[in-house]
Structures are given as C-alpha cells and as structure tokens.
PASEBA-1860 file (N, C-alpha, C; in nm, 3 decimals):
! residues 254
1> XXXXXXXX> -1.088/1.041/-5.207/-1.000/0.998/-5.099/-1.044/0.863/-5.043 ~ -1.175/0.843/-5.025/-1.223/0.716/-4.973/-1.190/0.601/-5.067 ~ -1.206/0.624/-5.197/-1.175/0.521/-5.295/-1.026/0.489/-5.293 ~ -0.943/0.592/-5.275/-0.799/0.570/-5.267/-0.763/0.487/-5.143 ~ -0.827/0.519/-5.032/-0.801/0.444/-4.910/-0.834/0.297/-4.928 ~ -0.947/0.269/-4.993/-0.990/0.131/-5.013/-0.898/0.057/-5.108 ~ -0.852/0.125/-5.210/-0.772/0.057/-5.312/-0.624/0.047/-5.276 ~ -0.573/0.141/-5.197/-0.431/0.145/-5.169/-0.390/0.079/-5.037
9> XXXXXXXX> -0.483/0.075/-4.941/-0.446/0.035/-4.805/-0.533/-0.079/-4.754 ~ -0.473/-0.168/-4.677/-0.552/-0.271/-4.610/-0.586/-0.224/-4.468 ~ -0.664/-0.302/-4.396/-0.710/-0.262/-4.263/-0.595/-0.241/-4.166 ~ -0.490/-0.323/-4.178/-0.375/-0.308/-4.089/-0.304/-0.176/-4.113 ~ -0.284/-0.141/-4.239/-0.215/-0.016/-4.272/-0.295/0.105/-4.227 ~ -0.428/0.095/-4.234/-0.513/0.207/-4.192/-0.497/0.239/-4.044 ~ -0.464/0.139/-3.965/-0.452/0.158/-3.820/-0.308/0.182/-3.776 ~ -0.216/0.190/-3.870/-0.077/0.217/-3.834/-0.058/0.365/-3.804
17> XXXXXXXX> 0.026/0.394/-3.707/0.053/0.532/-3.673/0.129/0.540/-3.543 ~ 0.126/0.657/-3.482/0.185/0.678/-3.351/0.076/0.731/-3.259 ~ 0.066/0.673/-3.139/-0.044/0.707/-3.048/0.011/0.737/-2.909 ~ -0.046/0.838/-2.847/-0.008/0.873/-2.710/-0.131/0.923/-2.636 ~ -0.132/0.905/-2.504/-0.246/0.946/-2.421/-0.196/1.026/-2.302 ~ -0.270/1.131/-2.267/-0.244/1.207/-2.145/-0.371/1.203/-2.060 ~ -0.357/1.171/-1.933/-0.472/1.168/-1.844/-0.450/1.257/-1.723 ~ -0.543/1.347/-1.699/-0.538/1.435/-1.583/-0.634/1.384/-1.476
25> XXXXXXXX> -0.593/1.391/-1.350/-0.678/1.351/-1.237/-0.653/1.447/-1.121 ~ -0.759/1.484/-1.052/-0.743/1.560/-0.928/-0.713/1.464/-0.814 ~ -0.624/1.503/-0.726/-0.603/1.427/-0.602/-0.704/1.478/-0.499 ~ -0.777/1.387/-0.437/-0.879/1.427/-0.341/-0.858/1.355/-0.208 ~ -0.911/1.416/-0.103/-0.910/1.354/0.029/-1.018/1.247/0.036 ~ -1.014/1.161/0.136/-1.116/1.055/0.148/-1.259/1.108/0.152 ~ -1.279/1.235/0.196/-1.415/1.291/0.200/-1.457/1.350/0.066 ~ -1.371/1.340/-0.037/-1.405/1.389/-0.170/-1.367/1.533/-0.195
33> XXXXXXXX> -1.305/1.600/-0.100/-1.263/1.739/-0.120/-1.124/1.744/-0.183 ~ -1.092/1.855/-0.245/-0.964/1.871/-0.314/-0.848/1.860/-0.215 ~ -0.751/1.775/-0.246/-0.632/1.759/-0.162/-0.536/1.875/-0.188 ~ -0.488/1.936/-0.082/-0.398/2.052/-0.094/-0.253/2.015/-0.066 ~ -0.225/1.888/-0.053/-0.088/1.844/-0.027/-0.002/1.864/-0.152 ~ 0.130/1.877/-0.136/0.218/1.894/-0.252/0.219/1.770/-0.341 ~ 0.262/1.789/-0.463/0.283/1.679/-0.557/0.373/1.574/-0.491 ~ 0.335/1.445/-0.494/0.413/1.342/-0.423/0.560/1.342/-0.462
41> XXXXXXXX> 0.646/1.338/-0.359/0.791/1.342/-0.383/0.842/1.218/-0.454 ~ 0.764/1.109/-0.449/0.806/0.985/-0.515/0.822/1.002/-0.665 ~ 0.757/1.104/-0.721/0.763/1.125/-0.866/0.875/1.221/-0.906 ~ 0.953/1.268/-0.810/1.064/1.356/-0.841/1.017/1.495/-0.882 ~ 1.108/1.571/-0.941/1.077/1.706/-0.986/0.985/1.699/-1.107 ~ 0.866/1.753/-1.091/0.764/1.742/-1.198/0.809/1.804/-1.329 ~ 0.895/1.901/-1.321/0.941/1.969/-1.441/1.023/1.878/-1.532 ~ 1.079/1.772/-1.474/1.169/1.685/-1.551/1.119/1.541/-1.562
49> XXXXXXXX> 1.003/1.512/-1.506/0.947/1.377/-1.518/0.859/1.372/-1.643 ~ 0.897/1.295/-1.744/0.820/1.295/-1.869/0.690/1.217/-1.861 ~ 0.668/1.142/-1.753/0.553/1.053/-1.746/0.450/1.093/-1.640 ~ 0.495/1.147/-1.527/0.404/1.183/-1.419/0.438/1.325/-1.374 ~ 0.349/1.419/-1.401/0.374/1.559/-1.370/0.244/1.622/-1.320 ~ 0.232/1.752/-1.330/0.108/1.820/-1.295/0.061/1.903/-1.413 ~ -0.066/1.937/-1.411/-0.117/2.025/-1.516/-0.124/2.167/-1.460 ~ -0.245/2.221/-1.442/-0.257/2.358/-1.392/-0.227/2.366/-1.243
57> XXXXXXXX> -0.287/2.276/-1.165/-0.281/2.285/-1.020/-0.183/2.184/-0.961 ~ -0.131/2.218/-0.844/-0.046/2.126/-0.770/-0.123/2.000/-0.733 ~ -0.256/2.012/-0.727/-0.343/1.900/-0.690/-0.386/1.818/-0.812 ~ -0.338/1.854/-0.929/-0.386/1.795/-1.055/-0.274/1.715/-1.122 ~ -0.274/1.587/-1.097/-0.171/1.500/-1.154/-0.199/1.475/-1.302 ~ -0.094/1.469/-1.381/-0.106/1.437/-1.523/-0.014/1.321/-1.556 ~ -0.071/1.217/-1.615/0.004/1.098/-1.657/0.018/1.100/-1.809 ~ 0.139/1.084/-1.858/0.168/1.099/-2.001/0.240/0.975/-2.053
65> XXXXXXXX> 0.187/0.915/-2.155/0.254/0.800/-2.215/0.349/0.848/-2.325 ~ 0.453/0.770/-2.354/0.529/0.796/-2.476/0.443/0.756/-2.597 ~ 0.494/0.773/-2.715/0.420/0.732/-2.834/0.442/0.584/-2.862 ~ 0.335/0.519/-2.906/0.341/0.376/-2.940/0.281/0.355/-3.078 ~ 0.309/0.239/-3.134/0.258/0.208/-3.268/0.116/0.155/-3.266 ~ 0.069/0.115/-3.147/-0.069/0.065/-3.138/-0.139/0.130/-3.019 ~ -0.272/0.136/-3.028/-0.352/0.190/-2.919/-0.343/0.101/-2.794 ~ -0.335/-0.029/-2.817/-0.327/-0.123/-2.706/-0.203/-0.097/-2.621
73> XXXXXXXX> -0.089/-0.073/-2.685/0.034/-0.046/-2.611/0.023/0.083/-2.530 ~ -0.036/0.186/-2.592/-0.053/0.315/-2.523/-0.144/0.298/-2.401 ~ -0.252/0.223/-2.417/-0.346/0.202/-2.307/-0.281/0.122/-2.194 ~ -0.203/0.021/-2.228/-0.136/-0.059/-2.126/-0.037/0.025/-2.045 ~ 0.035/0.112/-2.113/0.132/0.197/-2.044/0.060/0.295/-1.953 ~ -0.051/0.352/-2.000/-0.129/0.444/-1.917/-0.183/0.373/-1.794 ~ -0.231/0.250/-1.811/-0.282/0.172/-1.698/-0.172/0.148/-1.594 ~ -0.050/0.124/-1.642/0.062/0.105/-1.551/0.091/0.233/-1.473
81> XXXXXXXX> 0.091/0.347/-1.543/0.114/0.475/-1.476/0.006/0.500/-1.371 ~ -0.119/0.470/-1.406/-0.230/0.492/-1.313/-0.212/0.407/-1.187 ~ -0.171/0.283/-1.204/-0.150/0.195/-1.089/-0.040/0.249/-0.997 ~ 0.068/0.298/-1.059/0.179/0.354/-0.980/0.132/0.476/-0.901 ~ 0.060/0.567/-0.969/0.012/0.689/-0.903/-0.085/0.656/-0.791 ~ -0.174/0.560/-0.814/-0.273/0.521/-0.713/-0.207/0.475/-0.584 ~ -0.094/0.407/-0.598/-0.022/0.358/-0.480/0.051/0.473/-0.410 ~ 0.117/0.558/-0.488/0.203/0.661/-0.430/0.127/0.778/-0.369
89> XXXXXXXX> -0.001/0.796/-0.400/-0.076/0.906/-0.338/-0.123/0.870/-0.198 ~ -0.095/0.748/-0.155/-0.124/0.709/-0.018/-0.273/0.706/0.013 ~ -0.313/0.781/0.117/-0.454/0.781/0.159/-0.542/0.865/0.068 ~ -0.482/0.940/-0.019/-0.560/1.021/-0.113/-0.616/0.933/-0.224 ~ -0.712/0.989/-0.298/-0.775/0.917/-0.408/-0.763/0.999/-0.536 ~ -0.782/0.934/-0.650/-0.781/1.003/-0.778/-0.926/1.023/-0.824 ~ -0.966/1.147/-0.840/-1.103/1.180/-0.879/-1.126/1.133/-1.022 ~ -1.228/1.049/-1.048/-1.244/0.988/-1.179/-1.320/1.073/-1.281
97> XXXXXXXX> -1.382/1.182/-1.236/-1.468/1.259/-1.326/-1.397/1.381/-1.384 ~ -1.448/1.428/-1.497/-1.391/1.548/-1.559/-1.421/1.673/-1.478 ~ -1.547/1.689/-1.435/-1.584/1.807/-1.358/-1.524/1.796/-1.218 ~ -1.483/1.909/-1.160/-1.409/1.907/-1.032/-1.487/1.847/-0.916 ~ -1.411/1.804/-0.817/-1.465/1.751/-0.694/-1.520/1.865/-0.607 ~ -1.556/1.834/-0.485/-1.605/1.935/-0.392/-1.493/2.033/-0.358 ~ -1.520/2.162/-0.377/-1.426/2.267/-0.344/-1.480/2.343/-0.224 ~ -1.405/2.346/-0.116/-1.452/2.413/0.005/-1.470/2.563/-0.019
105> XXXXXXXX> -1.565/2.625/0.049/-1.590/2.770/0.031/-1.463/2.852/0.055 ~ -1.441/2.946/-0.035/-1.326/3.038/-0.026/-1.191/2.966/-0.028 ~ -1.190/2.844/-0.077/-1.064/2.770/-0.084/-0.977/2.822/-0.197 ~ -0.853/2.848/-0.167/-0.758/2.893/-0.268/-0.705/2.771/-0.343 ~ -0.718/2.773/-0.474/-0.674/2.660/-0.555/-0.526/2.679/-0.589 ~ -0.440/2.587/-0.544/-0.296/2.606/-0.562/-0.251/2.575/-0.705 ~ -0.181/2.669/-0.767/-0.124/2.640/-0.898/-0.002/2.551/-0.879 ~ 0.037/2.482/-0.983/0.152/2.391/-0.976/0.280/2.469/-0.946
113> XXXXXXXX> 0.358/2.415/-0.854/0.484/2.479/-0.815/0.600/2.416/-0.891 ~ 0.692/2.501/-0.936/0.809/2.452/-1.010/0.937/2.511/-0.949 ~ 1.048/2.474/-1.006/1.178/2.515/-0.953/1.200/2.666/-0.973 ~ 1.308/2.716/-0.912/1.342/2.858/-0.924/1.415/2.890/-1.054 ~ 1.433/2.790/-1.138/1.501/2.814/-1.266/1.417/2.904/-1.355 ~ 1.477/2.955/-1.458/1.406/3.044/-1.551/1.287/2.972/-1.614 ~ 1.307/2.847/-1.653/1.199/2.770/-1.714/1.089/2.742/-1.613 ~ 1.127/2.710/-1.489/1.029/2.684/-1.385/0.943/2.807/-1.357
121> XXXXXXXX> 1.005/2.923/-1.354/0.931/3.047/-1.329/0.838/3.081/-1.445 ~ 0.879/3.048/-1.566/0.791/3.069/-1.682/0.666/2.982/-1.672 ~ 0.685/2.858/-1.628/0.572/2.767/-1.614/0.473/2.819/-1.510 ~ 0.523/2.873/-1.401/0.436/2.925/-1.296/0.367/3.054/-1.341 ~ 0.440/3.139/-1.411/0.380/3.264/-1.461/0.267/3.235/-1.558 ~ 0.286/3.134/-1.641/0.181/3.095/-1.736/0.056/3.050/-1.662 ~ 0.074/2.970/-1.558/-0.042/2.922/-1.480/-0.110/3.036/-1.405 ~ -0.033/3.131/-1.358/-0.093/3.247/-1.292/-0.179/3.327/-1.389
129> XXXXXXXX> -0.134/3.337/-1.514/-0.214/3.408/-1.615/-0.343/3.333/-1.646 ~ -0.337/3.199/-1.648/-0.459/3.119/-1.669/-0.556/3.137/-1.553 ~ -0.502/3.145/-1.432/-0.586/3.163/-1.314/-0.664/3.294/-1.322 ~ -0.597/3.400/-1.365/-0.662/3.530/-1.377/-0.763/3.532/-1.492 ~ -0.731/3.461/-1.598/-0.814/3.467/-1.719/-0.939/3.381/-1.708 ~ -0.926/3.261/-1.652/-1.038/3.166/-1.653/-1.092/3.132/-1.514 ~ -1.013/3.159/-1.411/-1.054/3.119/-1.277/-1.006/2.979/-1.243 ~ -0.978/2.956/-1.116/-0.918/2.830/-1.076/-1.008/2.710/-1.093
137> XXXXXXXX> -1.137/2.724/-1.066/-1.227/2.608/-1.072/-1.238/2.554/-1.214 ~ -1.249/2.641/-1.312/-1.256/2.594/-1.450/-1.126/2.526/-1.493 ~ -1.014/2.574/-1.439/-0.886/2.513/-1.473/-0.872/2.373/-1.413 ~ -0.955/2.341/-1.314/-0.948/2.209/-1.252/-1.020/2.102/-1.334 ~ -1.096/2.143/-1.435/-1.160/2.045/-1.522/-1.052/1.956/-1.582 ~ -1.067/1.826/-1.566/-0.964/1.732/-1.607/-1.019/1.634/-1.711 ~ -0.930/1.564/-1.776/-0.979/1.469/-1.876/-0.866/1.397/-1.946 ~ -0.902/1.332/-2.054/-0.808/1.258/-2.137/-0.775/1.338/-2.262
145> XXXXXXXX> -0.649/1.341/-2.297/-0.606/1.399/-2.424/-0.539/1.288/-2.503 ~ -0.574/1.276/-2.628/-0.507/1.173/-2.709/-0.434/1.239/-2.824 ~ -0.320/1.183/-2.855/-0.234/1.235/-2.962/-0.210/1.123/-3.063 ~ -0.215/1.157/-3.188/-0.187/1.055/-3.289/-0.129/1.119/-3.414 ~ -0.059/1.039/-3.491/-0.012/1.081/-3.623/-0.019/0.960/-3.715 ~ -0.041/0.985/-3.843/-0.044/0.877/-3.941/0.097/0.827/-3.967 ~ 0.108/0.702/-4.007/0.239/0.649/-4.043/0.285/0.713/-4.174 ~ 0.416/0.731/-4.188/0.469/0.791/-4.310/0.440/0.703/-4.432
153> XXXXXXXX> 0.440/0.571/-4.412/0.415/0.481/-4.526/0.274/0.502/-4.580 ~ 0.177/0.525/-4.492/0.040/0.552/-4.536/0.035/0.683/-4.614 ~ 0.098/0.787/-4.561/0.094/0.918/-4.627/0.168/0.915/-4.760 ~ 0.278/0.840/-4.768/0.353/0.831/-4.894/0.269/0.763/-5.001 ~ 0.196/0.658/-4.965/0.110/0.591/-5.063/0.002/0.685/-5.116 ~ -0.059/0.763/-5.026/-0.162/0.858/-5.069/-0.101/0.969/-5.153 ~ 0.019/1.012/-5.115/0.086/1.119/-5.189/0.118/1.074/-5.332 ~ 0.168/0.953/-5.347/0.205/0.903/-5.479/0.084/0.880/-5.569
161> XXXXXXXX> -0.034/0.866/-5.509/-0.155/0.837/-5.588/-0.232/0.962/-5.627 ~ -0.182/1.081/-5.588/-0.255/1.205/-5.619/-0.169/1.295/-5.710 ~ -0.233/1.400/-5.764/-0.164/1.488/-5.859/-0.180/1.636/-5.823 ~ -0.240/1.665/-5.708/-0.264/1.805/-5.670/-0.144/1.869/-5.603 ~ -0.061/1.788/-5.539/0.054/1.841/-5.465/0.183/1.780/-5.518 ~ 0.282/1.865/-5.538/0.414/1.816/-5.579/0.510/1.811/-5.462 ~ 0.473/1.876/-5.352/0.556/1.879/-5.232/0.492/1.793/-5.123 ~ 0.568/1.695/-5.073/0.513/1.601/-4.974/0.474/1.672/-4.845
169> XXXXXXXX> 0.553/1.770/-4.802/0.524/1.841/-4.677/0.390/1.916/-4.687 ~ 0.365/1.982/-4.799/0.237/2.051/-4.817/0.121/1.953/-4.820 ~ 0.144/1.839/-4.885/0.039/1.736/-4.889/0.009/1.685/-4.748 ~ 0.115/1.660/-4.672/0.099/1.610/-4.535/0.023/1.712/-4.449 ~ 0.058/1.840/-4.463/-0.013/1.945/-4.388/-0.161/1.949/-4.426 ~ -0.188/1.933/-4.557/-0.327/1.938/-4.604/-0.409/1.823/-4.547 ~ -0.348/1.705/-4.534/-0.418/1.590/-4.477/-0.458/1.617/-4.332 ~ -0.364/1.669/-4.253/-0.395/1.696/-4.113/-0.496/1.809/-4.097
177> XXXXXXXX> -0.490/1.909/-4.184/-0.590/2.016/-4.179/-0.728/1.963/-4.216 ~ -0.731/1.866/-4.307/-0.859/1.803/-4.342/-0.917/1.731/-4.220 ~ -0.830/1.663/-4.147/-0.874/1.593/-4.025/-0.929/1.694/-3.924 ~ -0.857/1.806/-3.906/-0.900/1.909/-3.810/-1.035/1.966/-3.850 ~ -1.051/1.997/-3.978/-1.178/2.055/-4.024/-1.294/1.958/-4.000 ~ -1.272/1.831/-4.030/-1.380/1.734/-4.012/-1.406/1.704/-3.864 ~ -1.301/1.713/-3.783/-1.323/1.699/-3.639/-1.413/1.812/-3.589 ~ -1.383/1.934/-3.631/-1.466/2.048/-3.588/-1.609/2.033/-3.641
185> XXXXXXXX> -1.622/1.984/-3.762/-1.755/1.968/-3.823/-1.839/1.866/-3.748 ~ -1.776/1.758/-3.699/-1.852/1.649/-3.638/-1.831/1.639/-3.487 ~ -1.774/1.741/-3.425/-1.748/1.732/-3.281/-1.878/1.720/-3.201 ~ -1.987/1.777/-3.253/-2.116/1.765/-3.184/-2.154/1.618/-3.170 ~ -2.125/1.538/-3.273/-2.159/1.396/-3.269/-2.068/1.322/-3.170 ~ -1.941/1.357/-3.168/-1.848/1.293/-3.075/-1.890/1.322/-2.930 ~ -1.931/1.446/-2.903/-1.976/1.480/-2.768/-2.104/1.405/-2.735 ~ -2.195/1.395/-2.833/-2.322/1.325/-2.810/-2.298/1.177/-2.779
193> XXXXXXXX> -2.205/1.115/-2.851/-2.179/0.972/-2.833/-2.088/0.943/-2.714 ~ -1.992/1.032/-2.687/-1.888/1.002/-2.589/-1.889/1.093/-2.467 ~ -1.970/1.198/-2.468/-1.974/1.288/-2.353/-2.015/1.216/-2.226 ~ -1.943/1.239/-2.118/-1.970/1.164/-1.995/-1.946/1.250/-1.872 ~ -1.990/1.376/-1.877/-1.977/1.462/-1.759/-2.110/1.536/-1.737 ~ -2.218/1.460/-1.705/-2.352/1.520/-1.696/-2.387/1.577/-1.558 ~ -2.294/1.569/-1.461/-2.322/1.612/-1.325/-2.215/1.709/-1.277 ~ -2.258/1.811/-1.203/-2.166/1.909/-1.148/-2.194/1.927/-1.000
201> XXXXXXXX> -2.088/1.942/-0.921/-2.104/1.965/-0.778/-2.149/2.109/-0.755 ~ -2.227/2.131/-0.651/-2.279/2.265/-0.626/-2.169/2.366/-0.596 ~ -2.052/2.318/-0.555/-1.942/2.409/-0.524/-1.869/2.459/-0.648 ~ -1.904/2.405/-0.767/-1.829/2.441/-0.887/-1.855/2.586/-0.926 ~ -1.977/2.618/-0.965/-2.013/2.757/-0.990/-2.164/2.770/-0.983 ~ -2.209/2.879/-0.927/-2.351/2.895/-0.896/-2.439/2.897/-1.020 ~ -2.391/2.957/-1.130/-2.476/2.967/-1.249/-2.506/2.830/-1.310 ~ -2.419/2.732/-1.284/-2.443/2.597/-1.337/-2.543/2.521/-1.252
209> XXXXXXXX> -2.533/2.533/-1.120/-2.622/2.458/-1.031/-2.759/2.522/-1.018 ~ -2.765/2.656/-1.025/-2.894/2.724/-1.009/-2.992/2.685/-1.119 ~ -2.942/2.669/-1.241/-3.029/2.637/-1.354/-3.045/2.487/-1.376 ~ -2.999/2.405/-1.279/-3.004/2.260/-1.292/-3.091/2.200/-1.182 ~ -3.109/2.070/-1.189/-3.189/1.998/-1.091/-3.098/1.914/-1.002 ~ -3.127/1.910/-0.874/-3.048/1.831/-0.781/-3.085/1.684/-0.797 ~ -2.988/1.604/-0.841/-3.013/1.462/-0.866/-2.958/1.374/-0.755 ~ -2.876/1.431/-0.668/-2.820/1.364/-0.551/-2.777/1.476/-0.458
217> XXXXXXXX> -2.751/1.447/-0.331/-2.711/1.554/-0.240/-2.596/1.639/-0.294 ~ -2.623/1.767/-0.318/-2.526/1.865/-0.364/-2.470/1.834/-0.504 ~ -2.540/1.750/-0.579/-2.500/1.718/-0.717/-2.612/1.756/-0.812 ~ -2.577/1.825/-0.920/-2.679/1.882/-1.008/-2.660/1.837/-1.152 ~ -2.772/1.826/-1.223/-2.770/1.790/-1.364/-2.887/1.858/-1.432 ~ -2.897/1.839/-1.562/-3.007/1.895/-1.640/-3.067/1.785/-1.724 ~ -3.191/1.801/-1.761/-3.256/1.702/-1.846/-3.182/1.691/-1.979 ~ -3.138/1.570/-2.012/-3.067/1.549/-2.138/-2.922/1.592/-2.134
225> XXXXXXXX> -2.871/1.628/-2.018/-2.731/1.673/-2.009/-2.635/1.560/-2.046 ~ -2.534/1.592/-2.123/-2.434/1.495/-2.165/-2.295/1.537/-2.119 ~ -2.263/1.666/-2.134/-2.128/1.709/-2.102/-2.126/1.853/-2.052 ~ -2.121/1.870/-1.920/-2.100/2.004/-1.865/-1.964/2.057/-1.908 ~ -1.870/1.967/-1.924/-1.735/2.008/-1.961/-1.734/2.086/-2.093 ~ -1.818/2.045/-2.188/-1.822/2.110/-2.318/-1.933/2.213/-2.330 ~ -1.995/2.246/-2.218/-2.103/2.344/-2.219/-2.048/2.482/-2.184 ~ -2.137/2.580/-2.169/-2.095/2.713/-2.127/-2.038/2.711/-1.986
233> XXXXXXXX> -2.071/2.606/-1.910/-2.017/2.593/-1.774/-1.876/2.534/-1.775 ~ -1.832/2.485/-1.889/-1.703/2.418/-1.897/-1.590/2.512/-1.932 ~ -1.480/2.452/-1.970/-1.360/2.528/-2.004/-1.360/2.556/-2.154 ~ -1.347/2.683/-2.190/-1.344/2.721/-2.330/-1.234/2.824/-2.352 ~ -1.166/2.814/-2.465/-1.071/2.917/-2.502/-1.146/3.044/-2.535 ~ -1.103/3.155/-2.479/-1.171/3.281/-2.508/-1.140/3.330/-2.648 ~ -1.022/3.293/-2.699/-0.988/3.326/-2.838/-1.012/3.205/-2.924 ~ -1.127/3.200/-2.993/-1.162/3.083/-3.073/-1.073/3.074/-3.196
241> XXXXXXXX> -1.036/2.951/-3.231/-0.944/2.931/-3.344/-1.015/2.882/-3.469 ~ -1.144/2.850/-3.460/-1.209/2.781/-3.572/-1.213/2.866/-3.698 ~ -1.214/2.998/-3.685/-1.228/3.083/-3.802/-1.103/3.085/-3.888 ~ -0.988/3.046/-3.831/-0.866/3.053/-3.912/-0.841/2.924/-3.988 ~ -0.919/2.818/-3.963/-0.897/2.692/-4.032/-0.916/2.706/-4.183 ~ -1.021/2.771/-4.233/-1.033/2.788/-4.378/-0.914/2.863/-4.437 ~ -0.862/2.961/-4.363/-0.745/3.035/-4.410/-0.625/2.943/-4.420 ~ -0.607/2.857/-4.321/-0.496/2.763/-4.325/-0.510/2.668/-4.442
249> XXXXXX> -0.634/2.633/-4.475/-0.654/2.543/-4.588/-0.609/2.610/-4.716 ~ -0.644/2.738/-4.734/-0.606/2.809/-4.856/-0.455/2.825/-4.863 ~ -0.394/2.853/-4.748/-0.249/2.869/-4.746/-0.179/2.740/-4.784 ~ -0.236/2.627/-4.744/-0.169/2.500/-4.765/-0.173/2.455/-4.910 ~ -0.255/2.521/-4.993/-0.266/2.480/-5.132/-0.181/2.563/-5.225 ~ -0.103/2.656/-5.170/-0.020/2.742/-5.252/0.127/2.723/-5.219
END
C-alpha cells in the first residue's frame, strides 16, 4: 500500500478529502463555575441550527463546521464560529479545557432542552439515559471531534491498482476499516503526543483527586499525567467496540 501511495499519488492528492470539526465548550460564570443559564437565544432553536447547538448539557455549547476540502478552510470556519459564540454569551466565558470546570456541591447538571416535537423529546430522552448511565459530570467532558473522508479520486486510483477487490464499495469499506484498526493500534501514541488534559478540579470526582497531588488550589494532577480525559477518570463507552473490528474486517473481504 505504501509503495502504491508513492507511485500513484503526489503530495497534493494525498491531502485531498473532506474535513469537518466539532468543538464542545462549557459556558462558565466569571468565577469559573458552570453557567446554568439557557442556551443563548441568539442562536435560535438548537435542534435546527446546523452550526451552533448543544451537546449533552444545556451549558455545553457545540460548534460544528460544514465539510471543506482543506483543513485550513475548516479551521477558519471554526474560528469564526468561536468568535461569534464568544460575543453572544455575554458576561459568560467558554471553558477552554476538556475536563469540567468547578461544579458546585450538589449542583444539578442540566441536560440540553429541546422542543416538544417527537424528535425533540427523543433527543432529551437519549440525554436522560446518558445521565443515568455515566453521570452528569463525566458527560461534561468536552473536546474536539474531527471528521474526514478521502477524496473519491484517491480511492479510485488505489482501487484500479489492486486486484483483491472487484467491488469498489467493498474496497472503500476495507480502506476505512484499515484506518480504524491502525488508529486503535496507535491511539496510545496519539494520546502521548497530543494529550492535553493533565489536571482535574477537585469537584469532578473524589476518586480522581484523592489519588492525585494538588498542583494549584483545588486542582489536582499526577506525576507524568497526560490525559485524565482518556484515563479511568474520563469518559468511556461501557460497551467496548474494539473486539468487533476484526470481525468487520473478515466480513468486508467476502
């Protein structure tokens, strides 16, 4: 595959594709505590705004870019969305870290509110189930999600140069499954190089702060900590999907 990439594609073609970014941020009060105010009315009904909505909580804004052909365009659009949100939240601030801000004792974390329509009620029911399953504080963990797909011209060139698949759709599925498998294989390296959530507030959960060292007032970390978000203190799916990837690989070859 590497030899095919070198012989068939130039550097420009390798970077062609579709790219999109989603960024979640908690809205906080000037004192750093979670803001309990409703989603700003300036953004309209969150259920129908494709660019500025909420994730799990009413206090958790999500900014979503459309797809672009370059990373630069996606980043510029996200920066524009961030500037708009920063202005419209007024005296509130956008929490820059993945791990949650200060949560007051016994504070009820508000799930995102939607319309009375059938779809709106489904969205709220889903969030209520997440609240029961994982707890509100873990659901407040925020971050960046990136979406990408290869250009069809790149995939067609690779497809025409191979002899294992006669169906383009199966070949395309196999390529993406290969990417997923290698992402899972090397995710430890990505976290090591890019992890940036080494501190947790004492209000997050006691088991995380008790076993850590206080590095600033009410802020805790551990020696060599890189990412609380990806640790046992972070958000994890209870139903792991990694075991079905080999099965999907076998299915894709038949």
